N, C-alpha and C positions, 0 to 999 in steps of 0.2 A: 520410529516408533508413534504409535497412535494413542490416541486418549479416549477415554469412554467416560468423559465428563458430561453430564447430562444439561443440555441445553434448550431451551424452548425456540422455534422455530418465530421467525418475524411475524408471521400470522396470529402468533399468540400475544404480541407485544401492545395489542390494542391500535394497531395500526389500520388505518380505512384502506391504503392503497398498499399493500403489501410486496406487489411483484411488480416493478422494481421499487424500491423503497429509498424516494428521494426525500434528501433533507436539504433545504435551501435557505439563503439568508445572507445578510452582511457578515462580512470578516469581524466586525466591529457594531456594538451598540453605539450610536452616537446620539440619538436623540428619540424619543417617543415618537415623534414624527416622522422622522426617518424610517424606524422599524413598522410602522402602521402603513405607509404608504409602499413600502416593498412587499409586506403580506400582501396588502389589497390586491396589488397586481399579479400576483401569482394565481396558476390556475389550479385550483383547489383540487382538481380532478385527477391531478399528476403528481402534487406536492402532497407529503403526509406530516412533514415537521418542520419548522421554522428553528433556524439557528440563530446564535448571535454571540460572538465573545464580548463577555463583561469583563474578565480579567485576564490582559494581552499579556504575555510573555515575550520580551522586548530583549533583543541582544545588547542593545546599549541603552543607559538611563538617559533621560530628559527627552524622551519621545512618548506619543500616545501609546498608555498602558490599560486604556479602557476606562470605562465610567465606575466601575465596582457594583457593589451590590444593587445600584439605584436600577442598572441596566435590567435586572432579576425582573422588577416592576412592571419594566415595559413588556417583557415576555408575556406576563401574566395577561397583560393587556391585550396583547395580540393571539394569545389563544381565546379570550373571553369573546373576541370580534371575530375569529375566523374558524374556531374550532381545532386550528393545528395543534400538534403537538410542540412543544418545545424543548429546545436543546442547547446546551452550552458547555464550555471546557471549564474543567477542575484542574486545579493544579497540587493543592494541599487539603488537610482534612477541614479548616475553615471555609474554604469555598464548597466542600461537600455539604456542610451542615447547611450553610445558607441557602443553596441551591435544591436541598430538599425542604429546608423550611417555607420557601418560594412555591414549590410543589412544581419544578422543575419535572418534565417527563424523561428525558434523555440527558445524562451527562457523558461527556466523552473526555480522556485521559490524552493529554497532548503528548508529541513526541519526546519534546524535552523531558518529561515529567516519566515517561515509560522507560527511559535509561537510566533512571535511578530505582531500584529495588525497595530502597528504604523507604521512599515517598509512596511508591506504589502499595506498599506492605499496609502503610499508616490509611491511605485512603481505604483499602480493603478491610481494614479492621472498622473504618468509620461505617461501612455500608453492610455491617453483618445485621441479618434480620429485617433489611430492608427490600423493598419490592420496586426497583427501580431498574429502567434498562441502563445499562454502560457499556460504551464503545472503548477500546482501545486502539490508538493510532500506533503504528510503528514507529519503532525508536528510530533517532535522526540517523545512526549508521546502520549498515545492512545486516543485522545481527538476528536470524529468525528466532535462535535460542532465546535471546533476550525479550524479543516481542510475545513468544509463547509464554514465557516466566511470568511476565505481568499478567497475560490472560488468566493463567493458572491460579494467580494468587488472588484477583478478583472472584473467580469461579469458586475457590477455597473459602469464600466468606459467603458462600450459599447463593449468588447470584445468578440466575440462571437465564435473564433475559440479557445476553451477553454477545457483542460483535465485536469485530475488528475493523478499522479504519486503515486502508493503503494509501497512505499520503507521499510516496517516495521516499528516496535517503540522499542523505549528503553528497553532492559529489566532488571528486578530487581532480577530475578531469573536463576538459571543455564538453560542453553538451547543450543541446537545444532545449533542455528541460530546466526548471529551476531546482527540482529535486527528482534524477532520474528514478524511473519506477522499479527497473529490476523485478521485473513481472515472475521471475522463478522464485522470488521469497515469497509473495502471497501464495502461489501456487504450492510451494511447499508446507505452509501453515495449512492449507487446505487439506492436505495429504494427511499430516498427523492429526488435524482435528475437523473431520469430512462435516461435521454439523454445524460448524462455526459459521454464522454470516458474515460476510464479508463485503464492506462498503468501500467503494474507491472514492478517493477527493480528488478528482483531476484539476481542481484549481490550483492546489499546493504541488502538483505534479508541474503542471504546466508552467505558472507564472504568467503565463498571458492567457488571453481568451482564444487567441488563435489555435491554440493545440486542443481546445477542451472536447471537441466532437470526436476528434481521432482517439485521445485516451480515453473518452467515455465509451465509445463504441468496441473498444479493446476489452475493457471491464466486462461490459456484456457480453461479449464472445466468448470470454474465460469464465461465463456463467457466475460472474459477481452477483450480489443480491441488489445492490442498490448503488445510490451515488449521493454524495453530500457536496454541494456548490455553491460557492460563495456568490449571492447576488445581492445588488442593491440598486435603490430607485434611482440612484445619480453617481455611478462609478466615479465619475472625474473627480469628485469632490470628496471621494473617500478619504476618511483619517488614517486608513492602513489597507496596504494591498490594494490600491486603485486598480492595476494593470490586469490584475486576473479575476476580477468581478464583473458582471454581466447583469443586465437590467431583468425582470420579469417578463417582459417581452421577449428577450433573445432567449431566456432559459426556457419556456413554452417553445418556443421555434426549434431549439436544440433539441429538446426531448421528444418533439415529433419527428425529428429526422433520423433519431438513431432507430435500429434494428433489435428486435428482440427474438433471440433463436431459442429454441427447447433443448434442454441438455441429452434428450434421449427421444427414441421414436421406437415403435413397434412395426413397423414396416419392414416386412421380411425380406425382401429384395435389397434394399437398403443394408440391412444390417449382415447380408451374406456379402453383399460388396465390400464393405466396413472389414468382416472379417479377413476377407481376401488380402486386402491392401495391409493390415495389420501384420496378418503372415508375413508378407514381404518384409515389412519394418522389422519384424522380430529376427530374421534371418540377416537381414544387413546389420543389425546390431551385433550379432555374433562374429560376423566375418570383422566389424571394426574392432572389437574387442582382441580378437586374434591378432589383428594387425597391429593395435598399440601394443600388445604384450611382446610381438616379434620387435616391434622398433625398441622397446626398452631392452631386449637383450643384446640389440646392436649397440644401443646407448653404454649398456655394462661392459661390451667389449672395447670402446671408445675411451671408457674410464681406466681401463687395464692397460692400454696404451699409455694414455697421459700418465698415469702412473709410473709406468717404466721410465719415462722421460721427466718427470719431475715437471710436468705442465700443468697449470690450474685448469680448474674445471670451465670456469666460463670465459668466453672470448666473445667480445662486445660485437665484433664483424661479423663473426658467423652468425649469430643470432640474430643480427639487423637484417643479413641476407636473406634467413629462412624466413623470417616474418614477411618481409618484402615480398619475395617470391609466392609466397603461401598467399598472400592478400590479392596479388595479381592473378594466380591461378584461381582462386576462390572465385572471383569477379566472373570470370567465364563460366564458371557453373552456376552462376546467380546468388552468389553466396556473400553476405555485406561483409565490410570491412570489419565491423565491429564483432560480428561472428567469429571470423575468422582469427580476429585477435585474441580474444577468449580463446577460444579453442586450443591454438599454438602455444599462449601463455600457459594455460595448464600442463599441457604436454610438455613443455619446455621445464616446467618446475619440477615434474613428475622426472622427467631425464636426468636433472640436476641430481634429485636425491637418490636416484639409482646409482650415479656415478660417485656420489660421496659416500656411498655404502662401501663402493669398491677401494675408493683411496685412502679411506680410514680404516680398512680392514684390517687384522693384524697378521 
């Protein structure tokens, strides 16, 4: 389902460098000196907005939870000296009012807050009639409907300078990422809201500086509109998320390495080649779906046999064998273990559903 909510493009947000739109700054505002030193070191031809968390939602108490409203004044000082737009996170109505009073240009709703429709609605009500840019981070859990719902609540309040931040999702399996990106979810969000600007947060996805280039390039290759990157004048002494912050110099170097690609072209030869290749994909997709249908029919026959003998649907040994053999065969075709695991787990779940219907049919 696509939405017809009217949104303004980033070029209408008062941004001096709208493509790509780069927001950078420390995870947490720690002192005015830290903020100014970080901002002064930035390449103002590449960065458009300065970010800093002043209220920090922490998992456990007695940890650094931000400097509070005082940090908003430091953000104002950064804007006065550099001309950068300012951005910070809000988690409740009080934060919204204080950010508006301080003249903050951009507010974002954090992942924890996005999971709570009541909190998002209260924030939306506080933003009615206000001309400000609002970004909504994805919820902690991989739920695109919950993400979309939060965006809709803000849009229904009349906010037109509206975008999403993709910061990855909580993991329950071992991963190289702090928050695995699950790229298909922001892709699905873009399908549902084609005009919605999407900004990637590689810092929170990675949890370490070593993966920032890879994640940022992937975002640009998927036609994301920008990046929000945690940048600190001295990451080693940062009071929060030290491992994922880079210096302004490192930020400039990284942005210089990234390749920006166009989402479209008018080259007739390219378009013809692309159409031919896409036609091949379409035919293969039809074959895949027909094979899937045939496979499920065989699963139903297996269900009938199991039912006649009073055998359970699931046998762990058989499933383990299928998965291992599929991963091995997939590797010979250049397919990753992660991809094969996802595909065959989905196939196995659908097979179980078909067999369940057979088993429980009267």
